N, CA, C and O atoms as a CHARMM CRD file, in Angstrom:
* protein
*
  260
    1    1 MET  N     17.21000  16.64000  60.29100 PROA 1      0.00000
    2    1 MET  CA    16.49800  16.32800  61.50900 PROA 1      0.00000
    3    1 MET  C     16.88400  17.34000  62.59100 PROA 1      0.00000
    4    1 MET  O     16.03400  17.82400  63.33800 PROA 1      0.00000
    5    2 GLN  N     18.17600  17.64700  62.65800 PROA 2      0.00000
    6    2 GLN  CA    18.61500  18.59500  63.68400 PROA 2      0.00000
    7    2 GLN  C     17.97500  19.96200  63.46400 PROA 2      0.00000
    8    2 GLN  O     17.57400  20.62100  64.42400 PROA 2      0.00000
    9    3 HSD  N     17.87800  20.39100  62.21100 PROA 3      0.00000
   10    3 HSD  CA    17.24900  21.68900  61.92500 PROA 3      0.00000
   11    3 HSD  C     15.79800  21.70900  62.38900 PROA 3      0.00000
   12    3 HSD  O     15.32300  22.72700  62.89300 PROA 3      0.00000
   13    4 LEU  N     15.09900  20.61000  62.22600 PROA 4      0.00000
   14    4 LEU  CA    13.71500  20.51600  62.67200 PROA 4      0.00000
   15    4 LEU  C     13.62900  20.66200  64.19700 PROA 4      0.00000
   16    4 LEU  O     12.81600  21.43100  64.70900 PROA 4      0.00000
   17    5 TYR  N     14.47200  19.92100  64.90700 PROA 5      0.00000
   18    5 TYR  CA    14.49500  20.02200  66.36800 PROA 5      0.00000
   19    5 TYR  C     14.80500  21.44800  66.81700 PROA 5      0.00000
   20    5 TYR  O     14.16800  21.96400  67.73500 PROA 5      0.00000
   21    6 GLU  N     15.77400  22.08100  66.17400 PROA 6      0.00000
   22    6 GLU  CA    16.15400  23.44300  66.54400 PROA 6      0.00000
   23    6 GLU  C     15.00300  24.41800  66.30300 PROA 6      0.00000
   24    6 GLU  O     14.77900  25.32700  67.10400 PROA 6      0.00000
   25    7 ALA  N     14.27800  24.23200  65.20900 PROA 7      0.00000
   26    7 ALA  CA    13.14000  25.10500  64.91400 PROA 7      0.00000
   27    7 ALA  C     12.03900  24.93400  65.95800 PROA 7      0.00000
   28    7 ALA  O     11.46500  25.91600  66.42900 PROA 7      0.00000
   29    8 VAL  N     11.75000  23.69900  66.31100 PROA 8      0.00000
   30    8 VAL  CA    10.69300  23.43300  67.29200 PROA 8      0.00000
   31    8 VAL  C     11.09100  23.94100  68.68000 PROA 8      0.00000
   32    8 VAL  O     10.27600  24.54200  69.38000 PROA 8      0.00000
   33    9 LEU  N     12.33200  23.70100  69.07300 PROA 9      0.00000
   34    9 LEU  CA    12.79300  24.11300  70.40000 PROA 9      0.00000
   35    9 LEU  C     13.15200  25.59600  70.47800 PROA 9      0.00000
   36    9 LEU  O     13.17600  26.17600  71.56400 PROA 9      0.00000
   37   10 GLY  N     13.43000  26.20700  69.32700 PROA 10     0.00000
   38   10 GLY  CA    13.79100  27.61800  69.31100 PROA 10     0.00000
   39   10 GLY  C     15.19700  27.87200  69.82200 PROA 10     0.00000
   40   10 GLY  O     15.48300  28.95600  70.33100 PROA 10     0.00000
   41   11 GLN  N     16.08000  26.88800  69.69300 PROA 11     0.00000
   42   11 GLN  CA    17.46000  27.06700  70.14400 PROA 11     0.00000
   43   11 GLN  C     18.39300  26.17900  69.33700 PROA 11     0.00000
   44   11 GLN  O     17.98900  25.14400  68.80600 PROA 11     0.00000
   45   12 ALA  N     19.64800  26.60300  69.25400 PROA 12     0.00000
   46   12 ALA  CA    20.65600  25.82200  68.53200 PROA 12     0.00000
   47   12 ALA  C     21.11200  24.65000  69.39900 PROA 12     0.00000
   48   12 ALA  O     21.19200  24.76700  70.62100 PROA 12     0.00000
   49   13 LEU  N     21.40800  23.52300  68.75500 PROA 13     0.00000
   50   13 LEU  CA    21.88200  22.33600  69.45400 PROA 13     0.00000
   51   13 LEU  C     23.27500  21.98100  68.95300 PROA 13     0.00000
   52   13 LEU  O     23.59100  22.20200  67.78300 PROA 13     0.00000
   53   14 ASP  N     24.09400  21.44200  69.81900 PROA 14     0.00000
   54   14 ASP  CA    25.42800  21.02100  69.43500 PROA 14     0.00000
   55   14 ASP  C     25.33900  19.84200  68.47000 PROA 14     0.00000
   56   14 ASP  O     24.67200  18.84500  68.74900 PROA 14     0.00000
   57   15 LYS  N     26.01800  19.96900  67.33400 PROA 15     0.00000
   58   15 LYS  CA    25.92000  18.96000  66.28200 PROA 15     0.00000
   59   15 LYS  C     26.36700  17.57500  66.75100 PROA 15     0.00000
   60   15 LYS  O     25.68200  16.58900  66.47800 PROA 15     0.00000
   61   16 ARG  N     27.49100  17.48100  67.44500 PROA 16     0.00000
   62   16 ARG  CA    27.99900  16.17300  67.88200 PROA 16     0.00000
   63   16 ARG  C     27.08400  15.53100  68.91600 PROA 16     0.00000
   64   16 ARG  O     26.80400  14.33500  68.83300 PROA 16     0.00000
   65   17 ASN  N     26.62100  16.29700  69.87800 PROA 17     0.00000
   66   17 ASN  CA    25.73700  15.74700  70.90000 PROA 17     0.00000
   67   17 ASN  C     24.39800  15.32100  70.31700 PROA 17     0.00000
   68   17 ASN  O     23.85400  14.28600  70.70000 PROA 17     0.00000
   69   18 PHE  N     23.86000  16.11900  69.38600 PROA 18     0.00000
   70   18 PHE  CA    22.59100  15.77100  68.76300 PROA 18     0.00000
   71   18 PHE  C     22.71200  14.43700  68.04400 PROA 18     0.00000
   72   18 PHE  O     21.88400  13.54500  68.22700 PROA 18     0.00000
   73   19 ARG  N     23.74600  14.30800  67.22700 PROA 19     0.00000
   74   19 ARG  CA    23.92800  13.06900  66.46000 PROA 19     0.00000
   75   19 ARG  C     24.07300  11.87000  67.39600 PROA 19     0.00000
   76   19 ARG  O     23.45900  10.82800  67.16500 PROA 19     0.00000
   77   20 LYS  N     24.86500  12.00600  68.43400 PROA 20     0.00000
   78   20 LYS  CA    25.09900  10.91000  69.37900 PROA 20     0.00000
   79   20 LYS  C     23.79700  10.48700  70.05900 PROA 20     0.00000
   80   20 LYS  O     23.47900   9.29900  70.12200 PROA 20     0.00000
   81   21 LYS  N     23.05000  11.46400  70.56600 PROA 21     0.00000
   82   21 LYS  CA    21.79900  11.15500  71.25900 PROA 21     0.00000
   83   21 LYS  C     20.74100  10.59900  70.31500 PROA 21     0.00000
   84   21 LYS  O     20.01600   9.66400  70.65600 PROA 21     0.00000
   85   22 PHE  N     20.66100  11.18500  69.12600 PROA 22     0.00000
   86   22 PHE  CA    19.64100  10.72900  68.18700 PROA 22     0.00000
   87   22 PHE  C     19.93500   9.31200  67.69800 PROA 22     0.00000
   88   22 PHE  O     19.02800   8.48300  67.62200 PROA 22     0.00000
   89   23 LEU  N     21.17500   9.03500  67.37100 PROA 23     0.00000
   90   23 LEU  CA    21.52000   7.68500  66.91900 PROA 23     0.00000
   91   23 LEU  C     21.36700   6.65900  68.03700 PROA 23     0.00000
   92   23 LEU  O     21.09000   5.49100  67.76400 PROA 23     0.00000
   93   24 ALA  N     21.54200   7.07200  69.27600 PROA 24     0.00000
   94   24 ALA  CA    21.37200   6.16800  70.41200 PROA 24     0.00000
   95   24 ALA  C     19.91400   5.69500  70.54400 PROA 24     0.00000
   96   24 ALA  O     19.65500   4.64200  71.12500 PROA 24     0.00000
   97   25 MET  N     18.97300   6.46900  70.00800 PROA 25     0.00000
   98   25 MET  CA    17.56500   6.07100  70.03700 PROA 25     0.00000
   99   25 MET  C     17.30000   4.89400  69.10000 PROA 25     0.00000
  100   25 MET  O     16.28300   4.21400  69.23200 PROA 25     0.00000
  101   26 GLU  N     18.20200   4.65300  68.16500 PROA 26     0.00000
  102   26 GLU  CA    18.09600   3.56300  67.19500 PROA 26     0.00000
  103   26 GLU  C     16.80900   3.64100  66.36100 PROA 26     0.00000
  104   26 GLU  O     16.19800   2.62200  66.04000 PROA 26     0.00000
  105   27 LEU  N     16.41600   4.86900  66.02100 PROA 27     0.00000
  106   27 LEU  CA    15.23700   5.06500  65.18200 PROA 27     0.00000
  107   27 LEU  C     15.60500   5.17700  63.71300 PROA 27     0.00000
  108   27 LEU  O     14.72500   5.19600  62.85200 PROA 27     0.00000
  109   28 LEU  N     16.88600   5.25100  63.41900 PROA 28     0.00000
  110   28 LEU  CA    17.34800   5.33300  62.03900 PROA 28     0.00000
  111   28 LEU  C     18.18500   4.10900  61.71800 PROA 28     0.00000
  112   28 LEU  O     18.94600   3.61300  62.54900 PROA 28     0.00000
  113   29 LYS  N     18.02100   3.63000  60.47600 PROA 29     0.00000
  114   29 LYS  CA    18.80900   2.49300  60.00100 PROA 29     0.00000
  115   29 LYS  C     19.70400   2.97300  58.86800 PROA 29     0.00000
  116   29 LYS  O     19.25000   3.67400  57.96300 PROA 29     0.00000
  117   30 ASP  N     20.96600   2.59700  58.92000 PROA 30     0.00000
  118   30 ASP  CA    21.89600   2.93200  57.85200 PROA 30     0.00000
  119   30 ASP  C     21.51800   2.11700  56.62100 PROA 30     0.00000
  120   30 ASP  O     21.42100   0.89200  56.69200 PROA 30     0.00000
  121   31 THR  N     21.30500   2.78700  55.49800 PROA 31     0.00000
  122   31 THR  CA    20.92600   2.08500  54.27500 PROA 31     0.00000
  123   31 THR  C     22.12900   1.50500  53.55700 PROA 31     0.00000
  124   31 THR  O     21.98400   0.68200  52.65300 PROA 31     0.00000
  125   32 GLY  N     23.32600   1.93500  53.96100 PROA 32     0.00000
  126   32 GLY  CA    24.53200   1.49200  53.27400 PROA 32     0.00000
  127   32 GLY  C     24.77700   2.25600  51.98500 PROA 32     0.00000
  128   32 GLY  O     25.70600   1.94100  51.24100 PROA 32     0.00000
  129   33 GLU  N     23.95500   3.25400  51.71600 PROA 33     0.00000
  130   33 GLU  CA    24.06900   4.06300  50.51200 PROA 33     0.00000
  131   33 GLU  C     24.55200   5.46300  50.86400 PROA 33     0.00000
  132   33 GLU  O     24.46100   5.89400  52.01400 PROA 33     0.00000
  133   34 VAL  N     25.06400   6.16100  49.86700 PROA 34     0.00000
  134   34 VAL  CA    25.48700   7.55400  50.03400 PROA 34     0.00000
  135   34 VAL  C     24.86700   8.38500  48.92100 PROA 34     0.00000
  136   34 VAL  O     24.40700   7.85300  47.91100 PROA 34     0.00000
  137   35 GLN  N     24.86100   9.70600  49.12300 PROA 35     0.00000
  138   35 GLN  CA    24.36100  10.62100  48.10200 PROA 35     0.00000
  139   35 GLN  C     25.12400  10.40800  46.80400 PROA 35     0.00000
  140   35 GLN  O     26.30000  10.04300  46.81100 PROA 35     0.00000
  141   36 GLN  N     24.44700  10.63600  45.70400 PROA 36     0.00000
  142   36 GLN  CA    25.06100  10.51100  44.38700 PROA 36     0.00000
  143   36 GLN  C     25.13200  11.88300  43.71400 PROA 36     0.00000
  144   36 GLN  O     24.27700  12.74200  43.92700 PROA 36     0.00000
  145   37 ASP  N     26.15900  12.06500  42.90500 PROA 37     0.00000
  146   37 ASP  CA    26.29400  13.26700  42.07300 PROA 37     0.00000
  147   37 ASP  C     26.25800  14.56800  42.86900 PROA 37     0.00000
  148   37 ASP  O     25.51200  15.48500  42.52500 PROA 37     0.00000
  149   38 VAL  N     27.05900  14.65400  43.93300 PROA 38     0.00000
  150   38 VAL  CA    27.17200  15.88700  44.70200 PROA 38     0.00000
  151   38 VAL  C     28.59900  16.41600  44.58500 PROA 38     0.00000
  152   38 VAL  O     29.54200  15.65200  44.38300 PROA 38     0.00000
  153   39 ALA  N     28.74100  17.72300  44.71400 PROA 39     0.00000
  154   39 ALA  CA    30.04800  18.35800  44.55400 PROA 39     0.00000
  155   39 ALA  C     30.88700  18.29000  45.83000 PROA 39     0.00000
  156   39 ALA  O     32.06300  18.65500  45.81900 PROA 39     0.00000
  157   40 HSD  N     30.30100  17.83200  46.90700 PROA 40     0.00000
  158   40 HSD  CA    30.99200  17.75200  48.19500 PROA 40     0.00000
  159   40 HSD  C     31.05300  16.29700  48.64000 PROA 40     0.00000
  160   40 HSD  O     30.60000  15.39800  47.93100 PROA 40     0.00000
  161   41 ARG  N     31.61100  16.08200  49.80700 PROA 41     0.00000
  162   41 ARG  CA    31.66700  14.71900  50.34600 PROA 41     0.00000
  163   41 ARG  C     30.23900  14.17300  50.48400 PROA 41     0.00000
  164   41 ARG  O     29.37700  14.81300  51.08700 PROA 41     0.00000
  165   42 ALA  N     30.00700  13.01200  49.93000 PROA 42     0.00000
  166   42 ALA  CA    28.66900  12.42100  49.93000 PROA 42     0.00000
  167   42 ALA  C     28.24400  12.02800  51.34100 PROA 42     0.00000
  168   42 ALA  O     29.01600  11.42600  52.08800 PROA 42     0.00000
  169   43 ALA  N     27.01300  12.37300  51.69600 PROA 43     0.00000
  170   43 ALA  CA    26.46300  12.03400  53.00200 PROA 43     0.00000
  171   43 ALA  C     25.88600  10.62300  52.97900 PROA 43     0.00000
  172   43 ALA  O     25.37600  10.16500  51.95700 PROA 43     0.00000
  173   44 ALA  N     25.97300   9.94200  54.11700 PROA 44     0.00000
  174   44 ALA  CA    25.35200   8.62400  54.25200 PROA 44     0.00000
  175   44 ALA  C     23.84100   8.80500  54.28000 PROA 44     0.00000
  176   44 ALA  O     23.34300   9.80000  54.80600 PROA 44     0.00000
  177   45 LEU  N     23.11700   7.85400  53.72000 PROA 45     0.00000
  178   45 LEU  CA    21.66000   7.90900  53.70200 PROA 45     0.00000
  179   45 LEU  C     21.08600   6.95800  54.75000 PROA 45     0.00000
  180   45 LEU  O     21.56000   5.83300  54.91100 PROA 45     0.00000
  181   46 TRP  N     20.06700   7.42400  55.45500 PROA 46     0.00000
  182   46 TRP  CA    19.45800   6.67600  56.54900 PROA 46     0.00000
  183   46 TRP  C     17.97400   6.51100  56.27700 PROA 46     0.00000
  184   46 TRP  O     17.39100   7.27500  55.50900 PROA 46     0.00000
  185   47 ALA  N     17.36200   5.51800  56.90200 PROA 47     0.00000
  186   47 ALA  CA    15.92400   5.28100  56.78700 PROA 47     0.00000
  187   47 ALA  C     15.32400   5.21100  58.18400 PROA 47     0.00000
  188   47 ALA  O     15.94400   4.69600  59.11500 PROA 47     0.00000
  189   48 PHE  N     14.11200   5.73500  58.31800 PROA 48     0.00000
  190   48 PHE  CA    13.39400   5.71500  59.58900 PROA 48     0.00000
  191   48 PHE  C     12.92100   4.30000  59.87500 PROA 48     0.00000
  192   48 PHE  O     12.38100   3.63600  58.99000 PROA 48     0.00000
  193   49 ASP  N     13.11700   3.83200  61.10700 PROA 49     0.00000
  194   49 ASP  CA    12.69500   2.49500  61.51300 PROA 49     0.00000
  195   49 ASP  C     11.33600   2.59900  62.21200 PROA 49     0.00000
  196   49 ASP  O     11.25500   2.74100  63.43200 PROA 49     0.00000
  197   50 ARG  N     10.28200   2.52400  61.41200 PROA 50     0.00000
  198   50 ARG  CA     8.92900   2.69200  61.94900 PROA 50     0.00000
  199   50 ARG  C      8.57200   1.61400  62.96600 PROA 50     0.00000
  200   50 ARG  O      7.91400   1.90800  63.96500 PROA 50     0.00000
  201   51 ARG  N      8.99300   0.37100  62.73200 PROA 51     0.00000
  202   51 ARG  CA     8.69700  -0.71000  63.68500 PROA 51     0.00000
  203   51 ARG  C      9.27300  -0.40200  65.06000 PROA 51     0.00000
  204   51 ARG  O      8.59200  -0.55800  66.07400 PROA 51     0.00000
  205   52 ARG  N     10.52800   0.03400  65.09200 PROA 52     0.00000
  206   52 ARG  CA    11.17100   0.37900  66.37100 PROA 52     0.00000
  207   52 ARG  C     10.43700   1.54300  67.02800 PROA 52     0.00000
  208   52 ARG  O     10.20100   1.52400  68.23600 PROA 52     0.00000
  209   53 TYR  N     10.07400   2.55900  66.23900 PROA 53     0.00000
  210   53 TYR  CA     9.36100   3.70600  66.77700 PROA 53     0.00000
  211   53 TYR  C      8.02500   3.28000  67.39600 PROA 53     0.00000
  212   53 TYR  O      7.69400   3.69200  68.50800 PROA 53     0.00000
  213   54 GLU  N      7.26600   2.46200  66.67800 PROA 54     0.00000
  214   54 GLU  CA     5.96400   2.02400  67.19600 PROA 54     0.00000
  215   54 GLU  C      6.12700   1.21300  68.47300 PROA 54     0.00000
  216   54 GLU  O      5.32900   1.35700  69.39900 PROA 54     0.00000
  217   55 ARG  N      7.13600   0.37300  68.53900 PROA 55     0.00000
  218   55 ARG  CA     7.39300  -0.42100  69.74900 PROA 55     0.00000
  219   55 ARG  C      7.74100   0.50600  70.91200 PROA 55     0.00000
  220   55 ARG  O      7.22800   0.33000  72.01700 PROA 55     0.00000
  221   56 LEU  N      8.59900   1.48300  70.67500 PROA 56     0.00000
  222   56 LEU  CA     8.97700   2.42400  71.72800 PROA 56     0.00000
  223   56 LEU  C      7.79900   3.28700  72.16000 PROA 56     0.00000
  224   56 LEU  O      7.63700   3.57700  73.34600 PROA 56     0.00000
  225   57 ARG  N      6.98100   3.69600  71.20100 PROA 57     0.00000
  226   57 ARG  CA     5.81800   4.54300  71.50900 PROA 57     0.00000
  227   57 ARG  C      4.85400   3.80600  72.42300 PROA 57     0.00000
  228   57 ARG  O      4.30500   4.40000  73.35100 PROA 57     0.00000
  229   58 LYS  N      4.64200   2.52300  72.17400 PROA 58     0.00000
  230   58 LYS  CA     3.75100   1.73000  73.00800 PROA 58     0.00000
  231   58 LYS  C      4.28700   1.58000  74.42600 PROA 58     0.00000
  232   58 LYS  O      3.52300   1.38600  75.37100 PROA 58     0.00000
  233   59 GLU  N      5.61300   1.67200  74.56400 PROA 59     0.00000
  234   59 GLU  CA     6.23900   1.57200  75.87700 PROA 59     0.00000
  235   59 GLU  C      6.32300   2.91300  76.59200 PROA 59     0.00000
  236   59 GLU  O      6.89100   2.99900  77.68100 PROA 59     0.00000
  237   60 GLY  N      5.75100   3.98400  75.97800 PROA 60     0.00000
  238   60 GLY  CA     5.77100   5.30600  76.59000 PROA 60     0.00000
  239   60 GLY  C      7.00200   6.10200  76.23400 PROA 60     0.00000
  240   60 GLY  O      7.46400   6.92200  77.02800 PROA 60     0.00000
  241   61 PHE  N      7.53700   5.87300  75.05900 PROA 61     0.00000
  242   61 PHE  CA     8.73600   6.55900  74.58700 PROA 61     0.00000
  243   61 PHE  C      8.57400   8.07000  74.59600 PROA 61     0.00000
  244   61 PHE  O      7.57300   8.59400  74.10600 PROA 61     0.00000
  245   62 ASN  N      9.55100   8.76800  75.14800 PROA 62     0.00000
  246   62 ASN  CA     9.57000  10.22400  75.17600 PROA 62     0.00000
  247   62 ASN  C     10.55900  10.69900  74.11700 PROA 62     0.00000
  248   62 ASN  O     11.76600  10.50200  74.26100 PROA 62     0.00000
  249   63 PHE  N     10.06000  11.31600  73.06500 PROA 63     0.00000
  250   63 PHE  CA    10.87800  11.72400  71.92100 PROA 63     0.00000
  251   63 PHE  C     11.56200  13.06400  72.18800 PROA 63     0.00000
  252   63 PHE  O     11.34700  14.03200  71.45800 PROA 63     0.00000
  253   64 SER  N     12.37300  13.11500  73.22100 PROA 64     0.00000
  254   64 SER  CA    13.05100  14.37100  73.55700 PROA 64     0.00000
  255   64 SER  C     14.54700  14.14200  73.66700 PROA 64     0.00000
  256   64 SER  O     15.00700  13.02800  73.91600 PROA 64     0.00000
  257   65 LEU  N     15.29400  15.21500  73.47700 PROA 65     0.00000
  258   65 LEU  CA    16.73300  15.16800  73.60400 PROA 65     0.00000
  259   65 LEU  C     17.08900  15.82700  74.89100 PROA 65     0.00000
  260   65 LEU  O     18.26800  15.91600  75.23400 PROA 65     0.00000
């Protein structure tokens, strides 16, 4: 997600600040699962919360960092 934002904005973003701000939007739900069969530390898997997004969009949500 951060790579997408950086590509659209044309600038690098601080990893810690991006994660903090993005998670504060509560648009992602922790699935409780992690990557399987990887050679490195397994990443947590998240799911997009479409209901929350639609509710925020109707309220005039601004999807910016």
